[in-house]
N, C-alpha and C positions, 0 to 999 in steps of 0.2 A: 531825542527819544530818550529822557531820562527819567528815573523814579517819581512818585507824585508826592511831593510833600507838603505841609498843610497850608490848604489857599487863602491866601489875604480877602476877605471880601471886595466883590466889586471887582477887583484887579483881573479876573480873570477877563474882561475884555479886550486889554493891551493885549497886540500883537503886533511884535517890530517888523516891519518890513522884511528885514535878514532873514528873519526867523519864519515870516509865512511861506515864506520861498522851499526853506528846508521839510520834504513832506514829513520824517520822523520826526519832527519838532511838532510840526502839526497835529499828528496822530497824539503823541504824550498830553499834549495842551486839551484834545477833543476827552480825552482820558482822564485826567484833571478834572473837567469839568464834572463827569459823572460822576468821580470821587466825593467832589463840593456838593453834588446835589445828594448823594447818599447820606454825607454828614447832616445839612439841615431839612431832608424831608423823611428819611423813615424814622417812627419812633424808637426809642432805646428797645424796646421788647422786640422789633422787627430785625431779623439777621437777613442780608439778601441770598447769602448762601443758602443757609435756612431753609429759605422759602424754596431757593431753585431746588436741593435736595427732596422737598415735600412733592415739589410739581413733578419731580423725576418720578417720585413713586406711586403715583396717582394712577399709574395704569397695573396696579395690584402685583405687577411681578416685584417677587423680591430680589434684595439686588447686597452683594458684598460691599464692602467700602470702598474697596480697588474697582470697583464696575462702576460704581454711583462718583466717583473722583472722575472716571473717563463721558460718565454721561453729562454732568454739568459742567465738565472741564474749570476743575480745582484741583490744587494738589491733595495728595492722599492725608498729608497732615493735618491739612482744612478739614477735610471730610470726617476722620478722625474726631478730631474737635465739636465738630456740628453734630456728629452722629451722639455721642456721648449728651450733649446737651439736649439734644430733640428726644434720646430717652429718657433722659432726667424727665423731662416736661413730659413724658407719656402721648408724646407725638407722633414716635415710631416705636416698634418691637424690635427688641436685637437678639437674634438666638445664633446658635453656633453653625454653621456652614456644616454639612454633614459631609461634603466632596473635600474640605479642607475645616478640619479642627483649630487651625490656628485664628481662623477670620468668622467674622459675624454675615450674618443675611439681616437683612433690613426689611422692613414692611409699615407701610404709613396705619396708623389707626385711626379710627373716627373721629377721634380729637383732633389726629394731625391735617386729617382732609380741612375739618371745620376750619381752621389755623389758617389752611391754604387761602381758602375763601376770602376771610378776615384778612391775609396781610396782603391780597392781589388788590385789593383798594390802594393801600398805599402804595403798591409798586407802579401802579397805573399812575399814580399822583408822581410818582419820581420816573415816570418817562417822560411825561407832561413837563417836568421841570426840567430835563434835559433838551428837551426839541421847541421850547416855548419860542425861538427865535424864530424857527422856519415854518413855511406854507405849509400846504398838506402835500403839495407834490413834491416838494424837496424834502418832507419826511417819506414818501415813497422810494424816490431815488434813492435816500441814502442808505435805506433799509435794503434796499434790492441789491444796491452795489455792495454794500459791508458783508449783505449775506454771500456774493458770489465771490468775493476774497477769502473769507472765513469756512466756509462750509466745508470743504475740504478737509479741514483741519477737527469737524466735529465729530463725535461720536453718532452713529447711525440712529440710536434711539435720543439723542436730542431732543427735549421737547420743544412744539412749537412756540409755547407761549415764550422760552429764550431765543430760539430763531429769530424770532419776529422782533425781539426787544433791541433796538437799538444802543442804548449803555451796555446790556449783554455785549453786542456783536463789537464796539468800538474796543471794549477793556477785552476782547480776544487778540485784536487787531494789536493792540496795544504789547499784550504780552508777548506775541510770536517775535514783535519786529526788535522788543527790547533785549529778550534773549539772544536772540540774531545780532543785532549792532554789539551786543555788548562783548560775546566773542569774538567777534571781528576785528574789535579794538583791542581786544589783550596784547596782540604784538606792540602795541604802541604807547603801552603803560596808563591809559586812560579810560574811563569810563562814557556812556554816552550824555550823561550829565554834562562834563567837562566838554563835551565836543559841542554841545548847544551853549555852551558859557563863553569858550573862546570865540564861537564865530558872533555872538552877539556883542563881546569887548570888540574885536575887528569892526562891527559896525559904527558901534556909537564913540568909541577913541575912549579915553579915560572918562569913569564915570566910579559915581560911589555903591559900595553894597546896597543901601536901600533901594537906590534907583532901580538896580540890577534884581532884585528882588522882587519890585514890582511890576518890571515887565517881563520875568518870569512867573507871575503870581505866587509865588511861593514866601515861606515867612523867611524875617529875616534870619533864626535861627538855621535854617536851612541854609540859607544863601551862607551864612558865614563858614558852615561846615564844606560846602564844594567849594567857597573860595582859600579855605585852610587847605585842602586837596591840590587844588591846582599853585598853590602858593610852594608845599611842599614838592611839587614835579617839578619847580623852578622855572615853571610858566606865567604865573599871575603876581605881582607886589602889587603891594600896598605902599601909596609914597601922600604923608601928609603934604596939603596945601603949606604954601609959604606966607600965605595973606590969613590962612586961621589953621592953627597946627593943631586942632581938636579934628577937623575933619583929614575924613582919607578918600583918594580915589583909586581905582583901581587899573592898572596899567598891563600890558601886553609883554612879554619878556623876549629876547631874542630866540627864536627856536619853538615858538609857540604859533608861529605862521607856519612853519614846516610841519609840523604834529596837526594842524587843521587841514594843511592841504593834504594830507596823508588820508587824513579821518575821513573827508566830504566824498571820496569815489568810493569809500568803504559802506560810508550810508545808503548812497544811490543805489548800489548794488544790492543791499539788502531791503530797499523800498521795492527795488524794479523785481527780485525774486520774491516778494510778498504781494504784490500787486500783479502777478502776471497774468493772471484771468481775466483782468481788464485790458481795453482796449487804451492808446494812449487815450483818446477823448472821455473814456470813462474817468480814468485813473484821476484827471485833470477835476473834472465834474465833484468824483469825490471829493478831493483836496478839497474844494471850491467848497461844497456844502459843510464840511468841517470847520474851515476858518470862517463861515457865517455861524456855527454852531459856537463858535468861539467867541465872537465879539458879537453877537444879538444876545438877548433876552427876554 
């Protein structure tokens, strides 16, 4: 369950078996696919958070920025940016909240309603790109299982257009898992991406940074950063090959195995808590569908 680095085109279909067995990694990789689709499908003038805000404001009820953040499940900082941009473009109006002069009330304009209808075509294309490798039955199952897991954390007025979006639901599940796992790992001095890399290195043995980046479907620059982090913590070492001094392989150092063995039960506990609404069979069905989403196109 690590952050999403910039994806390497085509690499998102690689899923190392040892990592496919880690539910947190599967959720992270599914979210990485959503992010990659966002970057490749949506035009530059279409912002997915702005679209969600316009949809939420479609009921005609003025909302404060704080209330809108809850409705569309994003941070207040993001909503402040989105609201300012939408106001500048004439898609929403902002007036002082009479009940709290420190905040604004947002209302969608006629131009905002037209933009929401236009942008909907692009958002539908985004959803199709995310779920392209799944059958209609698999899509329905995935949507229903994700919603069952995520719904308790959604605001009551979350629009149906968001509740029914597989990309939105995956992003919400990933966010909650990442926050929980980050907190759980703090005593160990590592972060979610570090745990995933240690698990991968244990499974592969010594491996190059470029190959590990391919396995994780992230850019070489992001992999360098992660390896630097692990090297600074004394858990991984770069070693030059005797046969080719220009090449380096990554090796686990003493202590890495113990750190990983402490991290994995924490990861399982986070997953169990987040998927508590599902039966064991439903949990496995959800993870299997997410694996299919990652490895098919």
